[in-house]
RODO-2510 file (C-alpha; in nm, 4 decimals, decimal comma):
residues 500
     n   res          X          Y          Z
     1     m     3,3598     1,3368    -1,4971
     2     r     3,4525     1,6998    -1,4471
     3     k     3,4256     1,7627    -1,0729
     4     l     3,3295     2,1011    -0,9418
     5     t     3,6266     2,2336    -0,7457
     6     g     3,4630     2,5639    -0,6695
     7     i     3,7627     2,7725    -0,7923
     8     p     3,6288     3,0749    -0,9796
     9     e     3,7036     3,0821    -1,3511
    10     q     3,8820     3,4178    -1,3197
    11     t     4,1224     3,2743    -1,0613
    12     a     4,1969     2,9763    -1,2806
    13     h     4,2767     3,2065    -1,5724
    14     r     4,5193     3,4064    -1,3576
    15     a     4,6991     3,0924    -1,2515
    16     l     4,7338     2,9854    -1,6138
    17     a     4,8677     3,3324    -1,7008
    18     i     5,1435     3,2998    -1,4377
    19     v     5,2499     2,9648    -1,5731
    20     g     5,2451     3,0985    -1,9253
    21     f     5,4567     3,4063    -1,8431
    22     a     5,7045     3,2038    -1,6408
    23     a     5,7483     2,9518    -1,9201
    24     s     5,8018     3,2306    -2,1713
    25     c     6,0702     3,4000    -1,9573
    26     i     6,2604     3,0740    -1,9036
    27     a     6,2512     2,9999    -2,2730
    28     a     6,3699     3,3509    -2,3521
    29     f     6,6660     3,3194    -2,1106
    30     v     6,7699     2,9834    -2,2561
    31     i     6,7531     3,1111    -2,6130
    32     l     6,8662     3,4744    -2,5760
    33     g     7,0922     3,4622    -2,2704
    34     t     7,1318     3,7976    -2,0953
    35     t     6,8825     3,9531    -2,3301
    36     g     6,6304     3,6954    -2,2157
    37     l     6,7252     3,7631    -1,8549
    38     f     6,6621     4,1336    -1,9130
    39     a     6,3194     4,0455    -2,0559
    40     g     6,2485     3,8340    -1,7490
    41     m     6,3313     4,1295    -1,5243
    42     i     6,0794     4,3362    -1,7140
    43     f     5,8060     4,0747    -1,6711
    44     a     5,8885     3,9984    -1,3073
    45     p     5,6791     4,2828    -1,1583
    46     l     5,3814     4,1766    -1,3698
    47     l     5,4183     3,8181    -1,2482
    48     s     5,4329     3,9419    -0,8880
    49     v     5,1097     4,1355    -0,9296
    50     l     4,9370     3,8316    -1,0775
    51     a     5,0685     3,6082    -0,7998
    52     l     4,9445     3,8473    -0,5319
    53     n     4,6003     3,8435    -0,6897
    54     t     4,5784     3,4635    -0,6890
    55     r     4,7267     3,3606    -0,3564
    56     d     4,5390     3,3426    -0,0283
    57     v     4,2028     3,3051    -0,2002
    58     p     3,9329     3,3434     0,0673
    59     a     3,7394     3,0282     0,1559
    60     e     3,4126     3,1772     0,0340
    61     d     3,5640     3,2060    -0,3159
    62     v     3,6677     2,8401    -0,3252
    63     e     3,3289     2,6833    -0,2477
    64     l     3,0167     2,7784    -0,4349
    65     s     2,7417     2,9014    -0,2047
    66     k     2,3856     2,7731    -0,2320
    67     q     2,2947     3,0890    -0,4198
    68     q     2,5759     3,0315    -0,6710
    69     k     2,5078     2,6647    -0,7478
    70     r     2,1988     2,7027    -0,9627
    71     p     2,3418     2,9928    -1,1685
    72     f     2,6617     2,7904    -1,2110
    73     i     2,4842     2,4825    -1,3498
    74     v     2,2552     2,6999    -1,5625
    75     g     2,5678     2,8611    -1,7058
    76     c     2,7093     2,5175    -1,7890
    77     l     2,3875     2,4200    -1,9652
    78     a     2,3861     2,7472    -2,1599
    79     r     2,7456     2,6903    -2,2710
    80     f     2,6663     2,3309    -2,3763
    81     l     2,3624     2,4484    -2,5726
    82     g     2,5953     2,6683    -2,7761
    83     h     2,7843     2,3629    -2,9026
    84     i     2,6877     2,1792    -3,2184
    85     g     2,6388     1,8092    -3,1641
    86     h     2,4170     1,5794    -2,9619
    87     p     2,1435     1,7028    -2,7222
    88     t     2,2319     1,8765    -2,3968
    89     v     2,0643     1,7226    -2,0902
    90     a     1,9758     1,8497    -1,7429
    91     m     1,9416     1,5651    -1,4907
    92     i     1,8285     1,5886    -1,1275
    93     v     1,8856     1,3053    -0,8801
    94     e     1,6976     1,3144    -0,5478
    95     i     1,7726     1,0741    -0,2633
    96     d     1,4469     0,9126    -0,1479
    97     d     1,3335     0,9467     0,2174
    98     f     1,6115     1,1964     0,2819
    99     d     1,4610     1,3467     0,5983
   100     r     1,4129     1,0048     0,7540
   101     l     1,7743     0,9185     0,6767
   102     e     1,9051     1,1857     0,9134
   103     e     1,6300     1,1254     1,1685
   104     v     1,7024     0,7534     1,1980
   105     y     2,0778     0,7300     1,1304
   106     g     2,2128     1,0730     1,2270
   107     r     2,4009     1,3586     1,0662
   108     q     2,7204     1,1650     1,0010
   109     a     2,5335     0,9038     0,7974
   110     l     2,3596     1,1831     0,6091
   111     e     2,6890     1,3449     0,5097
   112     g     2,8274     1,0079     0,4050
   113     a     2,5178     0,9445     0,1942
   114     l     2,5564     1,2776     0,0137
   115     t     2,9226     1,2105    -0,0656
   116     f     2,8501     0,8571    -0,1859
   117     a     2,5541     0,9724    -0,3962
   118     q     2,7615     1,2344    -0,5784
   119     d     3,0387     0,9814    -0,6424
   120     s     2,7802     0,7364    -0,7788
   121     i     2,6470     0,9987    -1,0182
   122     e     2,9873     1,1191    -1,1379
   123     t     3,1147     0,7649    -1,1931
   124     h     2,8502     0,7036    -1,4584
   125     l     2,8878     1,0325    -1,6454
   126     t     3,1611     1,1576    -1,8783
   127     a     3,4620     1,3817    -1,8178
   128     d     3,2819     1,6751    -1,9838
   129     d     2,9696     1,6567    -1,7666
   130     v     2,9283     1,8701    -1,4529
   131     t     2,7501     1,7733    -1,1291
   132     v     2,6779     1,9840    -0,8213
   133     h     2,4968     1,9162    -0,4951
   134     l     2,2111     2,1604    -0,5375
   135     d     2,0431     2,1449    -0,1942
   136     g     1,9201     1,8878     0,0563
   137     p     1,8737     1,5546    -0,1216
   138     r     1,9173     1,6892    -0,4758
   139     f     2,2045     1,6783    -0,7216
   140     v     2,1874     1,8393    -1,0629
   141     s     2,4033     1,7441    -1,3604
   142     a     2,4650     1,9244    -1,6886
   143     l     2,5391     1,6613    -1,9537
   144     a     2,7545     1,7909    -2,2368
   145     p     2,6452     1,7245    -2,5976
   146     q     2,9083     1,4529    -2,6459
   147     g     2,6766     1,1479    -2,6611
   148     p     2,3415     1,0497    -2,8144
   149     h     2,1443     1,1058    -2,4905
   150     d     1,8365     0,9390    -2,6400
   151     l     1,5699     0,7944    -2,4111
   152     e     1,7203     0,4464    -2,3957
   153     t     2,0703     0,5769    -2,3235
   154     m     1,9456     0,8063    -2,0475
   155     l     1,7339     0,5345    -1,8871
   156     n     2,0367     0,3054    -1,8832
   157     t     2,2512     0,5786    -1,7256
   158     c     1,9900     0,6513    -1,4590
   159     t     1,9475     0,2814    -1,3807
   160     r     2,3239     0,2389    -1,3362
   161     i     2,3297     0,5347    -1,0968
   162     q     2,0442     0,3830    -0,8951
   163     h     2,2150     0,0422    -0,8802
   164     s     2,5386     0,2054    -0,7674
   165     m     2,3607     0,3925    -0,4876
   166     a     2,1868     0,0730    -0,3739
   167     n     2,5307    -0,0795    -0,3127
   168     a     2,6105     0,1744    -0,0394
   169     p     2,6216    -0,0796     0,2490
   170     l     2,8551    -0,3055     0,0487
   171     v     3,1233    -0,0469    -0,0296
   172     t     3,0848     0,2094     0,2512
   173     e     3,0036     0,2205     0,6219
   174     l     2,6525     0,3468     0,5481
   175     p     2,3977     0,1281     0,7320
   176     v     2,1241     0,1533     0,4680
   177     q     2,0740     0,1169     0,0939
   178     l     2,0171     0,4426    -0,0901
   179     s     1,7493     0,4837    -0,3532
   180     a     1,6889     0,7822    -0,5759
   181     s     1,4217     0,9352    -0,7962
   182     i     1,5607     1,0862    -1,1162
   183     g     1,4185     1,3334    -1,3662
   184     f     1,5900     1,4534    -1,6824
   185     a     1,5199     1,6816    -1,9775
   186     a     1,6960     1,6746    -2,3163
   187     s     1,7217     1,9818    -2,5361
   188     n     1,5766     1,7993    -2,8380
   189     r     1,2536     1,7334    -2,6404
   190     i     1,1958     2,0999    -2,5532
   191     e     1,0646     2,3657    -2,7876
   192     r     1,3134     2,6533    -2,8220
   193     p     1,5399     2,5117    -2,5505
   194     t     1,7221     2,7371    -2,3078
   195     a     1,9202     2,6527    -1,9966
   196     e     1,6348     2,7610    -1,7695
   197     r     1,3803     2,5603    -1,9690
   198     l     1,6032     2,2547    -1,9389
   199     m     1,6120     2,3000    -1,5613
   200     e     1,2338     2,3474    -1,5443
   201     g     1,1848     2,0385    -1,7591
   202     a     1,4122     1,8309    -1,5363
   203     f     1,2244     1,9451    -1,2239
   204     s     0,8917     1,8594    -1,3874
   205     a     1,0212     1,5123    -1,4759
   206     l     1,1518     1,4704    -1,1201
   207     a     0,8084     1,5606    -0,9808
   208     e     0,6574     1,2804    -1,1901
   209     a     0,9292     1,0385    -1,0759
   210     r     0,8598     1,1224    -0,7113
   211     r     0,4963     1,0170    -0,7580
   212     k     0,6246     0,6650    -0,8272
   213     a     0,9126     0,6739    -0,5772
   214     p     1,1270     0,5097    -0,4657
   215     n     1,3742     0,4440    -0,7474
   216     a     1,1636     0,5911    -1,0278
   217     v     1,2940     0,7593    -1,3449
   218     r     1,1083     0,9996    -1,5732
   219     g     1,2173     1,1888    -1,8830
   220     f     1,0578     1,5202    -1,9757
   221     s     0,7941     1,5092    -2,2482
   222     k     0,5150     1,7292    -2,3777
   223     s     0,2572     1,5302    -2,1791
   224     i     0,4526     1,5940    -1,8581
   225     s     0,4598     1,9646    -1,9414
   226     i     0,0814     1,9707    -1,9812
   227     k     0,0296     1,7728    -1,6608
   228     r     0,2737     1,9947    -1,4724
   229     a     0,0810     2,3059    -1,5766
   230     s    -0,2407     2,1376    -1,4634
   231     d    -0,0845     2,0426    -1,1290
   232     i     0,0340     2,3985    -1,0693
   233     k    -0,3179     2,5256    -1,1354
   234     i    -0,4666     2,2687    -0,8963
   235     v    -0,2253     2,3761    -0,6220
   236     k    -0,3338     2,7381    -0,6690
   237     d    -0,7006     2,6397    -0,6732
   238     a    -0,6552     2,4225    -0,3629
   239     a    -0,5513     2,7246    -0,1603
   240     r    -0,8947     2,8778    -0,2306
   241     a    -1,1001     2,5568    -0,2167
   242     f    -1,1632     2,5640     0,1586
   243     e    -1,2687     2,9292     0,1494
   244     r    -1,5217     2,8468    -0,1221
   245     g    -1,6530     2,5370     0,0550
   246     e    -1,5564     2,3095    -0,2338
   247     i    -1,3994     2,0332    -0,0229
   248     f    -1,6274     1,8140     0,1841
   249     a    -1,7027     1,4562     0,2868
   250     y    -1,8884     1,1822     0,1053
   251     f    -1,9983     0,8780     0,3046
   252     q    -1,9835     0,5077     0,2147
   253     p    -2,1763     0,2593     0,4331
   254     q    -2,0304    -0,0445     0,6040
   255     v    -2,2568    -0,3442     0,6622
   256     r    -2,2415    -0,6383     0,9056
   257     m    -2,2251    -0,9674     0,7189
   258     g    -2,4107    -1,1643     0,9873
   259     d    -2,7407    -0,9778     1,0187
   260     g    -2,7070    -0,7206     0,7396
   261     s    -2,7298    -0,4264     0,9790
   262     l    -2,5400    -0,1001     0,9415
   263     s    -2,2039    -0,1071     1,1217
   264     g    -2,0964     0,2455     1,0250
   265     f    -1,9842     0,4803     0,7496
   266     e    -1,6462     0,5841     0,6154
   267     a    -1,5937     0,9553     0,5430
   268     l    -1,4135     1,0109     0,2109
   269     t    -1,2769     1,3414     0,0860
   270     r    -1,4238     1,4937    -0,2298
   271     w    -1,3448     1,8196    -0,4090
   272     h    -1,6159     1,9781    -0,6206
   273     h    -1,3937     2,1843    -0,8506
   274     p    -1,5842     2,4668    -1,0247
   275     e    -1,4334     2,3768    -1,3649
   276     r    -1,3334     2,0107    -1,3420
   277     g    -1,6244     1,8747    -1,1434
   278     i    -1,5463     1,6106    -0,8797
   279     v    -1,1678     1,5723    -0,8641
   280     s    -1,0206     1,2367    -0,7584
   281     p    -0,8427     1,2389    -0,4200
   282     a    -0,5415     1,0830    -0,5937
   283     d    -0,5146     1,4040    -0,7990
   284     f    -0,5830     1,6693    -0,5376
   285     l    -0,4335     1,5287    -0,2155
   286     p    -0,0750     1,5873    -0,3407
   287     a    -0,1861     1,9402    -0,4336
   288     l    -0,3184     2,0014    -0,0829
   289     e     0,0071     1,8717     0,0622
   290     q     0,2123     2,1047    -0,1607
   291     a    -0,0082     2,3954    -0,0554
   292     g     0,0432     2,3071     0,3146
   293     l    -0,3267     2,2380     0,3635
   294     m    -0,3262     1,8840     0,5038
   295     q    -0,3966     2,0005     0,8582
   296     q    -0,6878     2,2092     0,7339
   297     l    -0,8150     1,9059     0,5424
   298     g    -0,7951     1,6943     0,8598
   299     d    -0,9901     1,9541     1,0559
   300     t    -1,2541     1,9743     0,7824
   301     m    -1,3016     1,5973     0,7698
   302     i    -1,3221     1,5607     1,1501
   303     k    -1,5813     1,8380     1,1742
   304     q    -1,7943     1,6985     0,8919
   305     a    -1,7711     1,3426     1,0247
   306     i    -1,8895     1,4510     1,3707
   307     q    -2,1588     1,6714     1,2154
   308     a    -2,2745     1,3658     1,0185
   309     l    -2,3128     1,1636     1,3401
   310     t    -2,5231     1,4451     1,4877
   311     f    -2,7317     1,4606     1,1685
   312     w    -2,7974     1,0852     1,1733
   313     d    -2,8886     1,0894     1,5425
   314     k    -3,1486     1,3622     1,4772
   315     s    -3,2758     1,1754     1,1703
   316     g    -3,3310     0,8554     1,3671
   317     l    -3,0705     0,6590     1,1690
   318     k    -2,8647     0,4470     1,4058
   319     v    -2,4999     0,4761     1,2974
   320     p    -2,2644     0,3167     1,5525
   321     r    -1,9469     0,4821     1,4248
   322     i    -1,7746     0,6705     1,1456
   323     g    -1,4214     0,6239     1,0096
   324     v    -1,1946     0,9111     0,9044
   325     n    -0,8702     0,8632     0,7117
   326     f    -0,5531     1,0366     0,8317
   327     s    -0,2354     1,0810     0,6318
   328     t     0,1113     1,0223     0,7745
   329     h     0,1628     1,3998     0,7797
   330     e    -0,1502     1,4506     0,9904
   331     l    -0,0674     1,1648     1,2260
   332     r     0,2629     1,3363     1,3120
   333     n     0,0881     1,6583     1,4158
   334     p     0,1514     1,7139     1,7905
   335     r    -0,1867     1,8902     1,8248
   336     l    -0,3914     1,6158     1,6559
   337     v    -0,5249     1,4497     1,9721
   338     d    -0,6212     1,7798     2,1362
   339     r    -0,8075     1,8911     1,8230
   340     i    -1,0035     1,5669     1,7975
   341     a    -1,0878     1,5721     2,1699
   342     m    -1,2114     1,9307     2,1393
   343     h    -1,4403     1,8515     1,8429
   344     l    -1,5865     1,5475     2,0219
   345     d    -1,6441     1,7438     2,3415
   346     v    -1,8119     2,0402     2,1714
   347     s    -2,0478     1,8079     1,9786
   348     n    -2,1115     1,5764     2,2760
   349     i    -2,0165     1,2708     2,0690
   350     a    -1,8721     0,9656     2,2455
   351     p    -1,5097     0,9040     2,1376
   352     e    -1,5767     0,5366     2,0564
   353     r    -1,8015     0,6480     1,7679
   354     l    -1,5048     0,8058     1,5882
   355     v    -1,2647     0,5665     1,4180
   356     i    -0,9177     0,6648     1,3007
   357     e    -0,8296     0,4827     0,9773
   358     v    -0,4554     0,4290     0,9324
   359     l    -0,2810     0,2735     0,6333
   360     e    -0,1035    -0,0510     0,7102
   361     t     0,2161     0,0941     0,5607
   362     v     0,2156     0,3591     0,8359
   363     i     0,2338     0,1168     1,1277
   364     a     0,4561    -0,1296     0,9399
   365     s     0,7389     0,1192     1,0079
   366     e     0,8275     0,1294     1,3769
   367     g     1,0538     0,4337     1,3821
   368     d     0,8071     0,7256     1,4064
   369     d     0,7605     0,8161     1,7730
   370     d     0,5161     1,1003     1,6941
   371     i     0,2751     0,8656     1,5169
   372     i     0,3113     0,6003     1,7872
   373     g     0,2361     0,8555     2,0582
   374     n    -0,0653     1,0045     1,8793
   375     l    -0,2261     0,6680     1,8042
   376     a    -0,1727     0,5528     2,1620
   377     a    -0,3296     0,8753     2,2935
   378     l    -0,6284     0,8413     2,0566
   379     a    -0,6815     0,4826     2,1733
   380     d    -0,6653     0,6036     2,5359
   381     l    -0,9215     0,8718     2,4480
   382     g    -1,1551     0,5940     2,3380
   383     c    -1,1389     0,6294     1,9598
   384     g    -1,1292     0,3157     1,7478
   385     i    -0,8307     0,2325     1,5251
   386     d    -0,8926     0,0665     1,1878
   387     l    -0,5983    -0,0703     0,9888
   388     d    -0,6688     0,0186     0,6248
   389     d    -0,5558    -0,1698     0,3106
   390     f    -0,4434    -0,4681     0,5170
   391     g    -0,2206    -0,7087     0,3254
   392     t    -0,0192    -0,4401     0,1432
   393     g     0,2180    -0,3125     0,4114
   394     y     0,3521    -0,6138     0,6028
   395     a     0,2463    -0,4952     0,9464
   396     s     0,3572    -0,7369     1,2155
   397     i     0,1243    -0,8955     1,4699
   398     t     0,3180    -0,7082     1,7383
   399     n     0,2326    -0,3743     1,5756
   400     i    -0,1358    -0,4653     1,5450
   401     k    -0,1495    -0,5115     1,9217
   402     r     0,0880    -0,2256     1,9960
   403     f    -0,1290     0,0285     1,8119
   404     s    -0,4533    -0,0966     1,9704
   405     v    -0,5988    -0,1860     1,6297
   406     g    -0,9636    -0,2855     1,6696
   407     r    -1,0392    -0,3846     1,3113
   408     i    -0,8417    -0,4685     0,9989
   409     k    -0,9781    -0,3759     0,6560
   410     i    -0,8790    -0,6415     0,4039
   411     d    -0,7487    -0,4725     0,0897
   412     r    -0,9665    -0,4955    -0,2221
   413     s    -0,6867    -0,6759    -0,4086
   414     f    -0,7674    -0,9825    -0,1957
   415     v    -1,1421    -0,9388    -0,2443
   416     t    -1,1846    -0,8968    -0,6196
   417     g    -1,2833    -1,2305    -0,7728
   418     i    -1,2516    -1,4200    -0,4447
   419     d    -1,5605    -1,6290    -0,5271
   420     s    -1,3717    -1,7974    -0,8148
   421     d    -1,0092    -1,7907    -0,6960
   422     p    -0,9105    -2,0641    -0,4432
   423     e    -0,5712    -1,9040    -0,3780
   424     q    -0,7323    -1,5758    -0,2723
   425     q    -0,9744    -1,7683    -0,0547
   426     n    -0,6802    -1,9345     0,1209
   427     m    -0,5072    -1,5984     0,1796
   428     v    -0,8202    -1,4343     0,3184
   429     t    -0,8857    -1,7381     0,5387
   430     a    -0,5380    -1,6992     0,6862
   431     i    -0,6029    -1,3287     0,7552
   432     l    -0,9368    -1,4054     0,9183
   433     n    -0,7841    -1,6763     1,1390
   434     m    -0,5081    -1,4399     1,2517
   435     a    -0,7599    -1,1655     1,3306
   436     d    -0,9775    -1,4086     1,5271
   437     r    -0,6833    -1,5157     1,7439
   438     l    -0,5909    -1,1516     1,8069
   439     g    -0,9484    -1,0583     1,8935
   440     v    -0,9626    -0,8081     1,6054
   441     r    -1,2683    -0,7528     1,3835
   442     t    -1,2442    -0,7732     1,0034
   443     l    -1,3938    -0,5766     0,7148
   444     a    -1,3611    -0,6597     0,3455
   445     e    -1,3135    -0,3568     0,1172
   446     g    -1,4159    -0,3210    -0,2448
   447     i    -1,6966    -0,5784    -0,2665
   448     e    -1,8695    -0,5324    -0,6020
   449     t    -2,0650    -0,8541    -0,6662
   450     r    -2,3040    -1,0836    -0,4839
   451     g    -2,0578    -1,3715    -0,5357
   452     e    -1,7787    -1,1827    -0,3558
   453     r    -2,0121    -1,0946    -0,0685
   454     d    -2,1353    -1,4518    -0,0292
   455     a    -1,7836    -1,5982    -0,0428
   456     l    -1,6560    -1,3612     0,2251
   457     r    -1,9574    -1,4270     0,4451
   458     r    -1,8961    -1,8023     0,4212
   459     l    -1,5295    -1,7520     0,5158
   460     g    -1,6341    -1,5621     0,8291
   461     c    -1,5573    -1,1962     0,7469
   462     e    -1,7607    -0,9772     0,9819
   463     d    -1,8098    -0,6437     0,8002
   464     a    -1,8267    -0,5387     0,4352
   465     q    -1,7927    -0,2245     0,2246
   466     g    -1,8042    -0,1630    -0,1490
   467     f    -2,0034    -0,0620    -0,4550
   468     y    -2,2244    -0,3715    -0,4173
   469     f    -2,3865    -0,2011    -0,1191
   470     a    -2,3457     0,1645    -0,2164
   471     r    -2,1077     0,4148    -0,3649
   472     p    -1,9879     0,7098    -0,1530
   473     m    -2,2686     0,9682    -0,1303
   474     p    -2,3379     1,3161     0,0099
   475     i    -2,4732     1,3322     0,3632
   476     q    -2,8213     1,4299     0,2387
   477     e    -2,8582     1,0991     0,0506
   478     t    -2,7521     0,8646     0,3311
   479     v    -3,0880     0,8537     0,5096
   480     d    -3,2783     0,7837     0,1857
   481     w    -3,0245     0,5125     0,0976
   482     a    -3,0676     0,3460     0,4368
   483     a    -3,4463     0,3505     0,4100
   484     a    -3,4332     0,1952     0,0626
   485     y    -3,1580    -0,0560     0,1422
   486     f    -3,3003    -0,1912     0,4660
   487     g    -3,6461    -0,1973     0,3133
   488     t    -3,5364    -0,4389     0,0380
   489     a    -3,3868    -0,7170     0,2500
   490     q    -3,0297    -0,5950     0,2113
   491     e    -3,0258    -0,6009    -0,1681
   492     p    -2,8078    -0,3393    -0,3406
   493     v    -2,9710    -0,0074    -0,4285
   494     r    -2,9150     0,1600    -0,7652
   495     l    -2,8091     0,5116    -0,6762
   496     t    -2,8215     0,8195    -0,8939
   497     k    -2,5106     0,9403    -1,0731
   498     r    -2,4906     1,2211    -0,8204
   499     a    -2,4336     0,9648    -0,5450
   500     g    -2,1210     0,8479    -0,7275
***
């Protein structure tokens, strides 16, 4: 592996020139005697000038600056592309959860992780390849056209790098395993390849790998290029979506198993894109995050949820509460509690009618003081806390009590087919028993059949939600749905396509 020393190429050439001249003079003296000595005296001033130009190199010339690193690696890729042989590859390795690494373990651990990560990468590349620490958690490598670099070879190389990084606690003083997402682009997979296109391809592949992080690997392909272009367009459109009123809430009802009454609604984000129609949250939420619009999304959903409660009150539909989902990013916002309190106060809505839905994976991690503080303050305000997707994040009983969780929502993976699967019935029974002992209510998500509903009711689950009862719908359709549903003895209502 060719390590980047940071010495400029011009300086290296001068040093080689000195050595070359000195060797020539010595040889001339040995062979020609005084004549050679005379020649040496002639060359001595030239050697002195060269020596003066290469000694005392300033520190800023030895280490590449951040601004120099990308041009340097692009130059390496361009030089490799000029060679005849195997494909040239750009590879980007990004340490997963990099910000949390420094936050939890400190700066010294962060520096150690960066050093170990670069060593892990270089160990599994060749002497002709070049690797630099680009910025933050990212390292970029230019792989010389000395090997096949086909998909299988690259996947094997990336996997070895990931395994090496995972061994950090075994071979260093680092207190945590490192994982990395890796994207790469090979010149034979890019039309009219250039160094910059290789870099863009590697970044596109890395973006796809990060979607599946941690420890994901993706190679650039035409499909990734098309998807990347689509993602970029969505990010641009997202910045205008709020101004155009394209993002708003749909509402899915939640029903009590015991008497079939309405226990509430969940507000779910929808984007009515002018060209693509209704865009899935899985597709546009990352776009909103990239555009820095998550706080604006949170504000929009809170406002529309509280407006919905006001609408139902005026319509005579008794809705005890409404749940709103909050991302980890939103839950860290220091102004979150004040914003929610303000919206409740202005609308004269009791805090207990607003429920904050939090993914189980969020509270399974105990290290985020901002989230802990916000959830505690929201509970003190009177808001309910629902634990979403329960069974997927390994939240401890201690955390369920610590975060004042009032209800756990059993993930749909435990619900689907429960009427015919004894093992799932046993798992759900265990969850229900735990919740009962903790004094926490339960809701089953994703119910789609009568058999699933009946099985969960027999097991003792208290609330239910899913397509069996209704799909998410616009606010205008909720009153008509309720009138039809409760007028047919709690049988499912066939909604229009618009309601889906």
